[in-house]
C-alpha positions in Angstrom: -81.2 46.0 -106.2 -84.2 43.8 -105.9 -84.3 40.4 -104.3 -87.1 37.9 -104.7 -87.8 35.6 -101.8 -89.9 32.5 -101.5 -90.4 29.6 -99.2 -92.5 26.7 -98.1 -94.0 26.2 -94.7 -90.7 25.0 -93.2 -88.9 28.2 -94.3 -91.7 30.7 -93.7 -90.3 32.2 -90.4 -86.7 32.4 -91.7 -87.9 34.1 -95.0 -89.7 36.8 -92.9 -86.5 37.4 -90.9 -84.5 37.7 -94.1 -87.0 40.1 -95.6 -86.8 42.4 -92.5 -83.0 42.3 -92.6 -82.8 43.1 -96.3 -85.2 45.9 -96.1 -83.2 47.3 -93.2 -80.2 47.3 -95.6 -82.3 49.4 -98.0 -82.7 46.5 -100.4 -86.0 46.2 -102.3 -87.7 42.8 -101.7 -90.5 40.9 -103.4 -92.1 38.2 -101.3 -93.4 35.4 -103.7 -94.8 33.3 -100.9 -95.8 31.2 -99.1 -97.5 33.4 -96.5 -98.1 31.0 -93.5 -96.8 27.8 -91.9 -99.6 25.8 -93.5 -98.2 23.0 -95.6 -97.4 23.8 -99.2 -95.2 22.4 -102.0 -91.7 23.9 -102.1 -91.2 23.3 -105.9 -93.8 26.0 -106.6 -92.0 28.6 -104.7 -88.5 27.6 -105.8 -89.6 27.9 -109.4 -91.4 31.2 -108.9 -88.3 32.9 -107.4 -86.0 31.4 -110.1 -88.3 32.6 -112.9 -88.3 36.1 -111.3 -84.5 36.1 -111.4 -84.0 34.8 -114.9 -86.7 37.2 -116.3 -85.1 40.2 -114.7 -88.0 41.0 -112.4 -85.5 40.5 -109.6 -81.7 40.7 -109.5 -81.2 37.9 -107.1 -83.2 35.3 -105.2 -83.4 33.7 -101.8 -85.4 30.6 -101.1 -86.1 28.7 -97.9 -87.6 25.3 -97.0 -87.1 22.9 -94.1 -83.6 22.0 -95.1 -83.0 24.3 -98.1 -82.2 21.3 -100.2 -85.5 20.6 -102.0 -86.3 24.2 -102.8 -82.7 24.7 -104.2 -83.1 21.7 -106.4 -86.4 23.2 -107.7 -84.8 26.5 -108.4 -81.9 24.9 -110.2 -84.2 23.3 -112.7 -84.8 26.8 -114.2 -82.2 27.4 -116.9 -79.9 30.2 -115.9 -80.2 29.7 -112.2 -77.2 28.9 -110.0 -78.7 28.4 -106.5 -76.3 27.5 -103.8 -76.9 26.3 -100.3 -74.2 28.0 -98.2 -73.7 26.7 -94.7 -70.8 28.7 -93.4 -68.9 31.9 -94.2 -66.5 30.3 -96.6 -69.3 28.7 -98.7 -71.3 32.0 -98.7 -68.3 33.8 -100.1 -67.2 31.2 -102.6 -70.7 30.6 -104.1 -70.6 34.2 -105.3 -66.9 34.7 -105.9 -66.4 31.5 -108.0 -69.8 30.4 -109.1 -71.6 33.7 -109.4 -74.6 32.2 -107.6 -77.7 34.3 -108.4 -79.7 32.5 -105.7 -79.1 31.1 -102.3 -81.1 28.7 -100.2 -81.5 28.1 -96.5 -83.2 25.6 -94.3 -85.6 27.0 -91.7 -85.1 23.9 -89.6 -81.3 23.6 -90.0 -79.8 27.1 -89.6 -80.5 30.0 -87.2 -81.8 33.3 -88.5 -78.7 35.0 -87.3 -76.4 32.8 -89.3 -78.6 32.9 -92.4 -78.5 36.7 -92.2 -74.7 36.7 -91.8 -74.3 34.4 -94.8 -76.7 36.4 -96.9 -74.7 39.6 -96.2 -71.4 37.8 -97.1 -73.0 36.6 -100.4 -74.4 40.0 -101.2 -71.1 41.8 -100.4 -68.9 39.4 -102.3 -68.0 40.3 -105.9 -67.9 37.6 -108.6 -64.3 37.1 -109.6 -64.9 36.1 -113.2 -61.7 35.3 -115.1 -60.9 31.6 -114.9 -64.3 30.9 -113.3 -66.3 32.3 -116.2 -65.7 29.2 -118.4 -67.2 27.0 -115.7 -70.2 29.4 -115.1 -70.8 29.3 -118.9 -70.8 25.5 -118.8 -73.4 25.6 -116.0 -75.5 27.9 -118.0 -75.2 25.8 -121.2 
């Protein structure tokens, strides 16, 4: 499995913590930037990660900005992306189990690295349920 990650300056430190954790789990990562805390525009990085996922260059994506909101909106502009913003264990599970979220987003200023790591693990370890949910996922993709 390969996960693409991207961030703006507000999510830079959190992105780096997530990369370390994922690599510790033996997961291949691709860091699509940014590479410092210098101010940048989050739509660039949300789009880059989303395009890596829909093109198949990455299996999944994780993006971070100050709140996780703006960069998730940017990612969701790319057809085929279902980027969720989980904030607790239940939402991390359900975004995968019911919505088959292929990306998640976090806020570097709104969530601790420990919680983001925990939610990432739940998302990764949860299976998409399919079945009655597939019709809705198809509607999202249409």
